[in-house]
N, CA, C and O atoms as a Maestro MAE file, in Angstrom:
{
 s_m_m2io_version
 :::
 2.0.0
}

f_m_ct {
 s_m_title
 :::
 protein
 m_atom[260] {
  # First column is atom index #
  i_m_mmod_type
  r_m_x_coord
  r_m_y_coord
  r_m_z_coord
  i_m_residue_number
  s_m_chain_name
  s_m_pdb_residue_name
  s_m_pdb_atom_name
  i_m_atomic_number
  :::
  1 25 4.997 18.165 26.168 1 A "MET " " N  " 7
  2 3 5.973 17.181 26.585 1 A "MET " " CA " 6
  3 2 7.197 17.244 25.681 1 A "MET " " C  " 6
  4 15 7.066 17.220 24.457 1 A "MET " " O  " 8
  5 25 8.378 17.325 26.271 2 A "PRO " " N  " 7
  6 3 9.596 17.320 25.462 2 A "PRO " " CA " 6
  7 2 9.828 15.952 24.826 2 A "PRO " " C  " 6
  8 15 9.416 14.924 25.362 2 A "PRO " " O  " 8
  9 25 10.486 15.962 23.690 3 A "GLN " " N  " 7
  10 3 10.861 14.724 23.017 3 A "GLN " " CA " 6
  11 2 12.377 14.612 23.093 3 A "GLN " " C  " 6
  12 15 13.091 15.549 22.738 3 A "GLN " " O  " 8
  13 25 12.867 13.468 23.556 4 A "ILE " " N  " 7
  14 3 14.310 13.250 23.694 4 A "ILE " " CA " 6
  15 2 14.722 12.030 22.883 4 A "ILE " " C  " 6
  16 15 13.898 11.173 22.564 4 A "ILE " " O  " 8
  17 25 16.019 11.964 22.553 5 A "ASN " " N  " 7
  18 3 16.584 10.819 21.857 5 A "ASN " " CA " 6
  19 2 17.612 10.189 22.792 5 A "ASN " " C  " 6
  20 15 18.718 10.707 22.948 5 A "ASN " " O  " 8
  21 25 17.242 9.075 23.409 6 A "VAL " " N  " 7
  22 3 18.067 8.415 24.412 6 A "VAL " " CA " 6
  23 2 19.150 7.584 23.730 6 A "VAL " " C  " 6
  24 15 18.859 6.746 22.876 6 A "VAL " " O  " 8
  25 25 20.406 7.827 24.117 7 A "ALA " " N  " 7
  26 3 21.538 7.079 23.579 7 A "ALA " " CA " 6
  27 2 21.899 5.912 24.494 7 A "ALA " " C  " 6
  28 15 22.335 4.860 24.026 7 A "ALA " " O  " 8
  29 25 21.713 6.104 25.804 8 A "LYS " " N  " 7
  30 3 22.069 5.089 26.792 8 A "LYS " " CA " 6
  31 2 20.860 4.888 27.708 8 A "LYS " " C  " 6
  32 15 20.419 5.845 28.346 8 A "LYS " " O  " 8
  33 25 20.314 3.675 27.792 9 A "PRO " " N  " 7
  34 3 19.147 3.438 28.647 9 A "PRO " " CA " 6
  35 2 19.416 3.848 30.092 9 A "PRO " " C  " 6
  36 15 20.536 3.713 30.585 9 A "PRO " " O  " 8
  37 25 18.387 4.347 30.764 10 A "PHE " " N  " 7
  38 3 18.529 4.773 32.155 10 A "PHE " " CA " 6
  39 2 17.218 4.582 32.901 10 A "PHE " " C  " 6
  40 15 16.151 4.463 32.298 10 A "PHE " " O  " 8
  41 25 17.320 4.557 34.232 11 A "ASN " " N  " 7
  42 3 16.156 4.483 35.102 11 A "ASN " " CA " 6
  43 2 15.911 5.860 35.699 11 A "ASN " " C  " 6
  44 15 16.845 6.622 35.949 11 A "ASN " " O  " 8
  45 25 14.637 6.164 35.922 12 A "TYR " " N  " 7
  46 3 14.267 7.425 36.563 12 A "TYR " " CA " 6
  47 2 13.253 7.106 37.653 12 A "TYR " " C  " 6
  48 15 12.242 6.450 37.402 12 A "TYR " " O  " 8
  49 25 13.531 7.579 38.871 13 A "GLN " " N  " 7
  50 3 12.650 7.308 40.001 13 A "GLN " " CA " 6
  51 2 11.933 8.580 40.430 13 A "GLN " " C  " 6
  52 15 12.548 9.632 40.604 13 A "GLN " " O  " 8
  53 25 10.611 8.460 40.597 14 A "LYS " " N  " 7
  54 3 9.806 9.581 41.068 14 A "LYS " " CA " 6
  55 2 8.602 9.024 41.812 14 A "LYS " " C  " 6
  56 15 7.888 8.164 41.298 14 A "LYS " " O  " 8
  57 25 8.383 9.513 43.012 15 A "GLY " " N  " 7
  58 3 7.235 9.078 43.782 15 A "GLY " " CA " 6
  59 2 7.244 7.603 44.132 15 A "GLY " " C  " 6
  60 15 6.183 6.984 44.207 15 A "GLY " " O  " 8
  61 25 8.406 7.032 44.345 16 A "GLY " " N  " 7
  62 3 8.512 5.630 44.710 16 A "GLY " " CA " 6
  63 2 8.397 4.663 43.540 16 A "GLY " " C  " 6
  64 15 8.453 3.449 43.738 16 A "GLY " " O  " 8
  65 25 8.239 5.179 42.327 17 A "LYS " " N  " 7
  66 3 8.159 4.322 41.141 17 A "LYS " " CA " 6
  67 2 9.402 4.527 40.287 17 A "LYS " " C  " 6
  68 15 9.872 5.651 40.107 17 A "LYS " " O  " 8
  69 25 9.920 3.433 39.771 18 A "VAL " " N  " 7
  70 3 11.099 3.483 38.898 18 A "VAL " " CA " 6
  71 2 10.646 3.146 37.486 18 A "VAL " " C  " 6
  72 15 9.953 2.156 37.254 18 A "VAL " " O  " 8
  73 25 11.056 3.999 36.544 19 A "GLN " " N  " 7
  74 3 10.690 3.789 35.152 19 A "GLN " " CA " 6
  75 2 11.960 3.655 34.318 19 A "GLN " " C  " 6
  76 15 12.897 4.439 34.468 19 A "GLN " " O  " 8
  77 25 11.982 2.653 33.437 20 A "LEU " " N  " 7
  78 3 13.110 2.421 32.534 20 A "LEU " " CA " 6
  79 2 12.860 3.152 31.225 20 A "LEU " " C  " 6
  80 15 11.786 3.034 30.636 20 A "LEU " " O  " 8
  81 25 13.850 3.907 30.773 21 A "PHE " " N  " 7
  82 3 13.793 4.579 29.477 21 A "PHE " " CA " 6
  83 2 14.822 3.914 28.574 21 A "PHE " " C  " 6
  84 15 16.021 3.943 28.853 21 A "PHE " " O  " 8
  85 25 14.343 3.317 27.490 22 A "LYS " " N  " 7
  86 3 15.205 2.599 26.553 22 A "LYS " " CA " 6
  87 2 15.737 3.535 25.480 22 A "LYS " " C  " 6
  88 15 15.316 4.688 25.387 22 A "LYS " " O  " 8
  89 25 16.665 3.034 24.669 23 A "LYS " " N  " 7
  90 3 17.232 3.799 23.558 23 A "LYS " " CA " 6
  91 2 16.142 4.225 22.590 23 A "LYS " " C  " 6
  92 15 15.155 3.517 22.389 23 A "LYS " " O  " 8
  93 25 16.341 5.404 21.990 24 A "GLY " " N  " 7
  94 3 15.427 5.856 20.957 24 A "GLY " " CA " 6
  95 2 14.722 7.149 21.313 24 A "GLY " " C  " 6
  96 15 14.900 7.697 22.401 24 A "GLY " " O  " 8
  97 25 13.919 7.625 20.379 25 A "VAL " " N  " 7
  98 3 13.189 8.879 20.531 25 A "VAL " " CA " 6
  99 2 11.895 8.600 21.284 25 A "VAL " " C  " 6
  100 15 11.170 7.657 20.968 25 A "VAL " " O  " 8
  101 25 11.612 9.440 22.294 26 A "GLN " " N  " 7
  102 3 10.394 9.279 23.080 26 A "GLN " " CA " 6
  103 2 9.953 10.580 23.717 26 A "GLN " " C  " 6
  104 15 10.761 11.477 23.961 26 A "GLN " " O  " 8
  105 25 8.651 10.670 23.985 27 A "ASP " " N  " 7
  106 3 8.085 11.820 24.678 27 A "ASP " " CA " 6
  107 2 8.165 11.565 26.171 27 A "ASP " " C  " 6
  108 15 7.780 10.497 26.647 27 A "ASP " " O  " 8
  109 25 8.672 12.557 26.919 28 A "VAL " " N  " 7
  110 3 8.840 12.414 28.371 28 A "VAL " " CA " 6
  111 2 8.420 13.699 29.064 28 A "VAL " " C  " 6
  112 15 8.211 14.724 28.416 28 A "VAL " " O  " 8
  113 25 8.296 13.640 30.390 29 A "ASP " " N  " 7
  114 3 8.043 14.838 31.179 29 A "ASP " " CA " 6
  115 2 9.305 15.706 31.197 29 A "ASP " " C  " 6
  116 15 10.405 15.222 30.935 29 A "ASP " " O  " 8
  117 25 9.132 16.985 31.507 30 A "ALA " " N  " 7
  118 3 10.253 17.923 31.522 30 A "ALA " " CA " 6
  119 2 11.320 17.528 32.535 30 A "ALA " " C  " 6
  120 15 12.510 17.689 32.267 30 A "ALA " " O  " 8
  121 25 10.914 17.011 33.702 31 A "ASP " " N  " 7
  122 3 11.900 16.631 34.712 31 A "ASP " " CA " 6
  123 2 12.728 15.420 34.266 31 A "ASP " " C  " 6
  124 15 13.907 15.322 34.605 31 A "ASP " " O  " 8
  125 25 12.132 14.515 33.525 32 A "VAL " " N  " 7
  126 3 12.871 13.364 32.985 32 A "VAL " " CA " 6
  127 2 13.860 13.834 31.926 32 A "VAL " " C  " 6
  128 15 14.998 13.366 31.888 32 A "VAL " " O  " 8
  129 25 13.438 14.749 31.071 33 A "ALA " " N  " 7
  130 3 14.316 15.283 30.028 33 A "ALA " " CA " 6
  131 2 15.524 15.987 30.643 33 A "ALA " " C  " 6
  132 15 16.647 15.821 30.165 33 A "ALA " " O  " 8
  133 25 15.306 16.762 31.685 34 A "GLU " " N  " 7
  134 3 16.405 17.470 32.357 34 A "GLU " " CA " 6
  135 2 17.370 16.471 33.002 34 A "GLU " " C  " 6
  136 15 18.587 16.627 32.903 34 A "GLU " " O  " 8
  137 25 16.828 15.457 33.656 35 A "HIS " " N  " 7
  138 3 17.643 14.411 34.291 35 A "HIS " " CA " 6
  139 2 18.542 13.736 33.248 35 A "HIS " " C  " 6
  140 15 19.741 13.567 33.469 35 A "HIS " " O  " 8
  141 25 17.955 13.355 32.118 36 A "ALA " " N  " 7
  142 3 18.706 12.677 31.060 36 A "ALA " " CA " 6
  143 2 19.785 13.585 30.478 36 A "ALA " " C  " 6
  144 15 20.898 13.139 30.198 36 A "ALA " " O  " 8
  145 25 19.451 14.845 30.302 37 A "LYS " " N  " 7
  146 3 20.413 15.805 29.743 37 A "LYS " " CA " 6
  147 2 21.589 16.023 30.684 37 A "LYS " " C  " 6
  148 15 22.740 16.005 30.248 37 A "LYS " " O  " 8
  149 25 21.315 16.229 31.965 38 A "GLN " " N  " 7
  150 3 22.368 16.492 32.945 38 A "GLN " " CA " 6
  151 2 23.318 15.318 33.116 38 A "GLN " " C  " 6
  152 15 24.497 15.514 33.408 38 A "GLN " " O  " 8
  153 25 22.826 14.116 32.940 39 A "ARG " " N  " 7
  154 3 23.644 12.932 33.177 39 A "ARG " " CA " 6
  155 2 24.214 12.314 31.907 39 A "ARG " " C  " 6
  156 15 24.865 11.271 31.970 39 A "ARG " " O  " 8
  157 25 23.980 12.940 30.750 40 A "GLY " " N  " 7
  158 3 24.609 12.507 29.504 40 A "GLY " " CA " 6
  159 2 23.995 11.283 28.865 40 A "GLY " " C  " 6
  160 15 24.694 10.544 28.171 40 A "GLY " " O  " 8
  161 25 22.701 11.042 29.075 41 A "TYR " " N  " 7
  162 3 22.038 9.887 28.481 41 A "TYR " " CA " 6
  163 2 21.496 10.157 27.080 41 A "TYR " " C  " 6
  164 15 21.024 9.229 26.422 41 A "TYR " " O  " 8
  165 25 21.550 11.372 26.619 42 A "LEU " " N  " 7
  166 3 20.964 11.731 25.332 42 A "LEU " " CA " 6
  167 2 21.984 11.663 24.202 42 A "LEU " " C  " 6
  168 15 23.186 11.793 24.435 42 A "LEU " " O  " 8
  169 25 21.508 11.460 22.990 43 A "VAL " " N  " 7
  170 3 22.370 11.443 21.813 43 A "VAL " " CA " 6
  171 2 22.981 12.829 21.658 43 A "VAL " " C  " 6
  172 15 22.259 13.823 21.585 43 A "VAL " " O  " 8
  173 25 24.309 12.899 21.608 44 A "GLY " " N  " 7
  174 3 25.004 14.160 21.392 44 A "GLY " " CA " 6
  175 2 25.181 15.024 22.621 44 A "GLY " " C  " 6
  176 15 25.815 16.075 22.517 44 A "GLY " " O  " 8
  177 25 24.665 14.651 23.773 45 A "SER " " N  " 7
  178 3 24.764 15.523 24.949 45 A "SER " " CA " 6
  179 2 26.188 15.600 25.492 45 A "SER " " C  " 6
  180 15 26.587 16.640 26.015 45 A "SER " " O  " 8
  181 25 26.961 14.517 25.378 46 A "LYS " " N  " 7
  182 3 28.336 14.543 25.875 46 A "LYS " " CA " 6
  183 2 29.209 15.447 25.023 46 A "LYS " " C  " 6
  184 15 30.043 16.173 25.565 46 A "LYS " " O  " 8
  185 25 29.045 15.426 23.707 47 A "ALA " " N  " 7
  186 3 29.844 16.266 22.822 47 A "ALA " " CA " 6
  187 2 29.547 17.735 23.081 47 A "ALA " " C  " 6
  188 15 30.468 18.551 23.118 47 A "ALA " " O  " 8
  189 25 28.294 18.081 23.259 48 A "LYS " " N  " 7
  190 3 27.925 19.464 23.521 48 A "LYS " " CA " 6
  191 2 28.469 19.918 24.863 48 A "LYS " " C  " 6
  192 15 28.961 21.041 24.980 48 A "LYS " " O  " 8
  193 25 28.392 19.069 25.875 49 A "ALA " " N  " 7
  194 3 28.879 19.424 27.201 49 A "ALA " " CA " 6
  195 2 30.391 19.639 27.172 49 A "ALA " " C  " 6
  196 15 30.894 20.558 27.818 49 A "ALA " " O  " 8
  197 25 31.114 18.811 26.437 50 A "GLY " " N  " 7
  198 3 32.560 18.933 26.354 50 A "GLY " " CA " 6
  199 2 32.992 20.227 25.689 50 A "GLY " " C  " 6
  200 15 33.959 20.847 26.131 50 A "GLY " " O  " 8
  201 25 32.306 20.647 24.646 51 A "THR " " N  " 7
  202 3 32.682 21.877 23.966 51 A "THR " " CA " 6
  203 2 32.324 23.094 24.804 51 A "THR " " C  " 6
  204 15 33.039 24.096 24.767 51 A "THR " " O  " 8
  205 25 31.242 23.030 25.551 52 A "ALA " " N  " 7
  206 3 30.849 24.158 26.399 52 A "ALA " " CA " 6
  207 2 31.854 24.343 27.529 52 A "ALA " " C  " 6
  208 15 32.212 25.470 27.871 52 A "ALA " " O  " 8
  209 25 32.306 23.236 28.105 53 A "GLU " " N  " 7
  210 3 33.289 23.323 29.182 53 A "GLU " " CA " 6
  211 2 34.616 23.847 28.648 53 A "GLU " " C  " 6
  212 15 35.275 24.650 29.308 53 A "GLU " " O  " 8
  213 25 35.011 23.404 27.472 54 A "ALA " " N  " 7
  214 3 36.274 23.849 26.886 54 A "ALA " " CA " 6
  215 2 36.217 25.333 26.546 54 A "ALA " " C  " 6
  216 15 37.206 26.046 26.723 54 A "ALA " " O  " 8
  217 25 35.078 25.804 26.063 55 A "ALA " " N  " 7
  218 3 34.939 27.212 25.712 55 A "ALA " " CA " 6
  219 2 34.916 28.094 26.953 55 A "ALA " " C  " 6
  220 15 35.371 29.237 26.906 55 A "ALA " " O  " 8
  221 25 34.397 27.584 28.052 56 A "ALA " " N  " 7
  222 3 34.288 28.371 29.282 56 A "ALA " " CA " 6
  223 2 35.624 28.454 30.015 56 A "ALA " " C  " 6
  224 15 35.846 29.406 30.764 56 A "ALA " " O  " 8
  225 25 36.516 27.491 29.823 57 A "ALA " " N  " 7
  226 3 37.798 27.478 30.521 57 A "ALA " " CA " 6
  227 2 38.752 28.463 29.856 57 A "ALA " " C  " 6
  228 15 39.020 28.345 28.660 57 A "ALA " " O  " 8
  229 25 39.268 29.428 30.606 58 A "PRO " " N  " 7
  230 3 40.184 30.406 30.015 58 A "PRO " " CA " 6
  231 2 41.567 29.781 29.748 58 A "PRO " " C  " 6
  232 15 42.000 28.877 30.462 58 A "PRO " " O  " 8
  233 25 42.227 30.268 28.738 59 A "GLU " " N  " 7
  234 3 43.574 29.824 28.402 59 A "GLU " " CA " 6
  235 2 44.557 30.497 29.372 59 A "GLU " " C  " 6
  236 15 44.360 31.659 29.727 59 A "GLU " " O  " 8
  237 25 45.600 29.796 29.801 60 A "PRO " " N  " 7
  238 3 46.597 30.423 30.669 60 A "PRO " " CA " 6
  239 2 47.358 31.510 29.895 60 A "PRO " " C  " 6
  240 15 47.621 31.363 28.701 60 A "PRO " " O  " 8
  241 25 47.697 32.571 30.572 61 A "ALA " " N  " 7
  242 3 48.414 33.670 29.947 61 A "ALA " " CA " 6
  243 2 49.855 33.271 29.661 61 A "ALA " " C  " 6
  244 15 50.469 32.543 30.441 61 A "ALA " " O  " 8
  245 25 50.396 33.751 28.537 62 A "ALA " " N  " 7
  246 3 51.778 33.461 28.202 62 A "ALA " " CA " 6
  247 2 52.708 34.277 29.097 62 A "ALA " " C  " 6
  248 15 52.451 35.445 29.386 62 A "ALA " " O  " 8
  249 25 53.791 33.636 29.528 63 A "GLU " " N  " 7
  250 3 54.756 34.325 30.386 63 A "GLU " " CA " 6
  251 2 55.633 35.256 29.552 63 A "GLU " " C  " 6
  252 15 56.084 34.895 28.466 63 A "GLU " " O  " 8
  253 25 55.861 36.439 30.069 64 A "SER " " N  " 7
  254 3 56.750 37.364 29.365 64 A "SER " " CA " 6
  255 2 58.132 37.307 29.992 64 A "SER " " C  " 6
  256 15 58.261 37.089 31.197 64 A "SER " " O  " 8
  257 25 59.173 37.503 29.177 65 A "LYS " " N  " 7
  258 3 60.554 37.431 29.679 65 A "LYS " " CA " 6
  259 2 61.176 38.779 29.728 65 A "LYS " " C  " 6
  260 15 62.334 38.912 30.124 65 A "LYS " " O  " 8
  :::
 }
 m_bond[259] {
  # First column is bond index #
  i_m_from
  i_m_to
  i_m_order
  :::
  1 1 2 1
  2 2 3 1
  3 3 4 2
  4 3 5 1
  5 5 6 1
  6 6 7 1
  7 7 8 2
  8 7 9 1
  9 9 10 1
  10 10 11 1
  11 11 12 2
  12 11 13 1
  13 13 14 1
  14 14 15 1
  15 15 16 2
  16 15 17 1
  17 17 18 1
  18 18 19 1
  19 19 20 2
  20 19 21 1
  21 21 22 1
  22 22 23 1
  23 23 24 2
  24 23 25 1
  25 25 26 1
  26 26 27 1
  27 27 28 2
  28 27 29 1
  29 29 30 1
  30 30 31 1
  31 31 32 2
  32 31 33 1
  33 33 34 1
  34 34 35 1
  35 35 36 2
  36 35 37 1
  37 37 38 1
  38 38 39 1
  39 39 40 2
  40 39 41 1
  41 41 42 1
  42 42 43 1
  43 43 44 2
  44 43 45 1
  45 45 46 1
  46 46 47 1
  47 47 48 2
  48 47 49 1
  49 49 50 1
  50 50 51 1
  51 51 52 2
  52 51 53 1
  53 53 54 1
  54 54 55 1
  55 55 56 2
  56 55 57 1
  57 57 58 1
  58 58 59 1
  59 59 60 2
  60 59 61 1
  61 61 62 1
  62 62 63 1
  63 63 64 2
  64 63 65 1
  65 65 66 1
  66 66 67 1
  67 67 68 2
  68 67 69 1
  69 69 70 1
  70 70 71 1
  71 71 72 2
  72 71 73 1
  73 73 74 1
  74 74 75 1
  75 75 76 2
  76 75 77 1
  77 77 78 1
  78 78 79 1
  79 79 80 2
  80 79 81 1
  81 81 82 1
  82 82 83 1
  83 83 84 2
  84 83 85 1
  85 85 86 1
  86 86 87 1
  87 87 88 2
  88 87 89 1
  89 89 90 1
  90 90 91 1
  91 91 92 2
  92 91 93 1
  93 93 94 1
  94 94 95 1
  95 95 96 2
  96 95 97 1
  97 97 98 1
  98 98 99 1
  99 99 100 2
  100 99 101 1
  101 101 102 1
  102 102 103 1
  103 103 104 2
  104 103 105 1
  105 105 106 1
  106 106 107 1
  107 107 108 2
  108 107 109 1
  109 109 110 1
  110 110 111 1
  111 111 112 2
  112 111 113 1
  113 113 114 1
  114 114 115 1
  115 115 116 2
  116 115 117 1
  117 117 118 1
  118 118 119 1
  119 119 120 2
  120 119 121 1
  121 121 122 1
  122 122 123 1
  123 123 124 2
  124 123 125 1
  125 125 126 1
  126 126 127 1
  127 127 128 2
  128 127 129 1
  129 129 130 1
  130 130 131 1
  131 131 132 2
  132 131 133 1
  133 133 134 1
  134 134 135 1
  135 135 136 2
  136 135 137 1
  137 137 138 1
  138 138 139 1
  139 139 140 2
  140 139 141 1
  141 141 142 1
  142 142 143 1
  143 143 144 2
  144 143 145 1
  145 145 146 1
  146 146 147 1
  147 147 148 2
  148 147 149 1
  149 149 150 1
  150 150 151 1
  151 151 152 2
  152 151 153 1
  153 153 154 1
  154 154 155 1
  155 155 156 2
  156 155 157 1
  157 157 158 1
  158 158 159 1
  159 159 160 2
  160 159 161 1
  161 161 162 1
  162 162 163 1
  163 163 164 2
  164 163 165 1
  165 165 166 1
  166 166 167 1
  167 167 168 2
  168 167 169 1
  169 169 170 1
  170 170 171 1
  171 171 172 2
  172 171 173 1
  173 173 174 1
  174 174 175 1
  175 175 176 2
  176 175 177 1
  177 177 178 1
  178 178 179 1
  179 179 180 2
  180 179 181 1
  181 181 182 1
  182 182 183 1
  183 183 184 2
  184 183 185 1
  185 185 186 1
  186 186 187 1
  187 187 188 2
  188 187 189 1
  189 189 190 1
  190 190 191 1
  191 191 192 2
  192 191 193 1
  193 193 194 1
  194 194 195 1
  195 195 196 2
  196 195 197 1
  197 197 198 1
  198 198 199 1
  199 199 200 2
  200 199 201 1
  201 201 202 1
  202 202 203 1
  203 203 204 2
  204 203 205 1
  205 205 206 1
  206 206 207 1
  207 207 208 2
  208 207 209 1
  209 209 210 1
  210 210 211 1
  211 211 212 2
  212 211 213 1
  213 213 214 1
  214 214 215 1
  215 215 216 2
  216 215 217 1
  217 217 218 1
  218 218 219 1
  219 219 220 2
  220 219 221 1
  221 221 222 1
  222 222 223 1
  223 223 224 2
  224 223 225 1
  225 225 226 1
  226 226 227 1
  227 227 228 2
  228 227 229 1
  229 229 230 1
  230 230 231 1
  231 231 232 2
  232 231 233 1
  233 233 234 1
  234 234 235 1
  235 235 236 2
  236 235 237 1
  237 237 238 1
  238 238 239 1
  239 239 240 2
  240 239 241 1
  241 241 242 1
  242 242 243 1
  243 243 244 2
  244 243 245 1
  245 245 246 1
  246 246 247 1
  247 247 248 2
  248 247 249 1
  249 249 250 1
  250 250 251 1
  251 251 252 2
  252 251 253 1
  253 253 254 1
  254 254 255 1
  255 255 256 2
  256 255 257 1
  257 257 258 1
  258 258 259 1
  259 259 260 2
  :::
 }
}
């Protein structure tokens, strides 16, 4: 089971049941960990996502005269 550190509480629904995940470190299923990571609920996940997007975006070429 992956261990995640939740920065922002969130709900996760599976099989008709809704489970609340509160702030803090906790053991969760892999699908819950992926959900939290993709939606930015984890500590530090937004900063990492922002730098990855910035690194992937190419710089515009300088115009020559």
